[in-house]
VEXVEXNU-651347 format. One record per residue (C-alpha): residue in one letter; z, y, x. Coordinates in Angstrom, 2 decimals, decimal comma, always signed. Each point is the difference from the previous one (the first is absolute). Example, Ala and Ser with C-alpha at 12.3 -4.5 7.8 and 13.67 -1.06 7.14 Angstrom:
residues 2
SITE type      pz      py      px
SITE    A   +7,80   -4,50  +12,30
SITE    S   -0,66   +3,44   +1,37
end
This chain:
residues 60
SITE type      pz      py      px
SITE    M  -21,71  +26,82  +22,02
SITE    T   +0,32   -2,84   -2,60
SITE    T   +3,50   +1,80   -0,24
SITE    V   -1,47   +3,13   -1,04
SITE    I   -1,42   -1,82   -3,05
SITE    S   +2,15   -1,73   -0,66
SITE    Y   +2,54   +3,25   -0,47
SITE    L   -2,90   +1,43   -1,94
SITE    I   -0,67   -2,84   -2,57
SITE    Y   +4,13   +0,04   -0,60
SITE    I   -0,20   +3,68   -0,14
SITE    V   -2,81   -0,42   -2,69
SITE    I   +1,28   -2,63   -1,99
SITE    L   +3,68   +1,65   -0,11
SITE    I   -1,45   +3,12   -1,62
SITE    S   -2,40   -1,35   -2,51
SITE    A   +3,24   -2,69   -1,14
SITE    S   +1,84   +3,59   -0,23
SITE    V   -2,73   +1,57   -1,87
SITE    I   -0,30   -2,99   -2,58
SITE    L   +4,27   +0,09   -0,64
SITE    F   -0,14   +3,48   -0,03
SITE    L   -2,62   +0,36   -2,52
SITE    T   +1,71   -2,99   -1,99
SITE    V   +3,07   +1,37   +0,18
SITE    T   -1,09   +3,99   -1,10
SITE    L   -2,13   -1,89   -3,06
SITE    I   +3,49   -1,64   -1,67
SITE    W   +2,60   +2,48   +0,58
SITE    N   -0,95   +3,86   +0,20
SITE    T   +1,60   +2,02   +2,95
SITE    G   +0,44   +3,75   +1,19
SITE    D   -0,09   -0,51   +2,84
SITE    P   -2,69   -2,72   +1,70
SITE    G   +0,33   +0,59   +3,43
SITE    I   +3,40   -1,78   +0,36
SITE    I   -1,75   -3,23   -1,93
SITE    F   -2,35   +0,50   +2,29
SITE    L   +2,10   -0,76   +3,11
SITE    L   +2,33   -2,63   -1,71
SITE    S   -2,94   -1,74   -0,71
SITE    V   -1,70   +0,11   +3,58
SITE    I   +3,80   -1,22   +0,85
SITE    C   -0,12   -2,42   -2,48
SITE    S   -3,67   -0,99   +1,48
SITE    Q   +1,22   -0,69   +3,74
SITE    L   +2,94   -1,89   -0,91
SITE    L   -2,41   -2,37   -2,16
SITE    L   -2,34   -0,34   +2,81
SITE    S   +2,48   -0,52   +2,73
SITE    N   +1,79   -2,91   -2,05
SITE    L   -3,37   -1,14   -0,32
SITE    G   -0,74   +0,11   +4,07
SITE    E   +3,35   -1,78   +0,33
SITE    I   -1,01   -2,84   -2,18
SITE    G   -2,20   -1,99   +2,71
SITE    E   +2,13   +0,59   +2,51
SITE    T   +2,18   -3,12   +0,93
SITE    E   +3,04   -0,46   +2,45
SITE    D   +0,30   -2,98   +2,08
end
């Protein structure tokens, strides 16, 4: 049950970070194809969250 909740929290954080990044980018640059920008913002947010998750892990 906690795994499902963790995944849901991760998805909510991923979507909200992607939307914030998307809105920031579209306010700075005018684009003709916002779908591509949104997909790129999802990819960037996923990579950022992945790297943040690895910060706490240490190898012994």
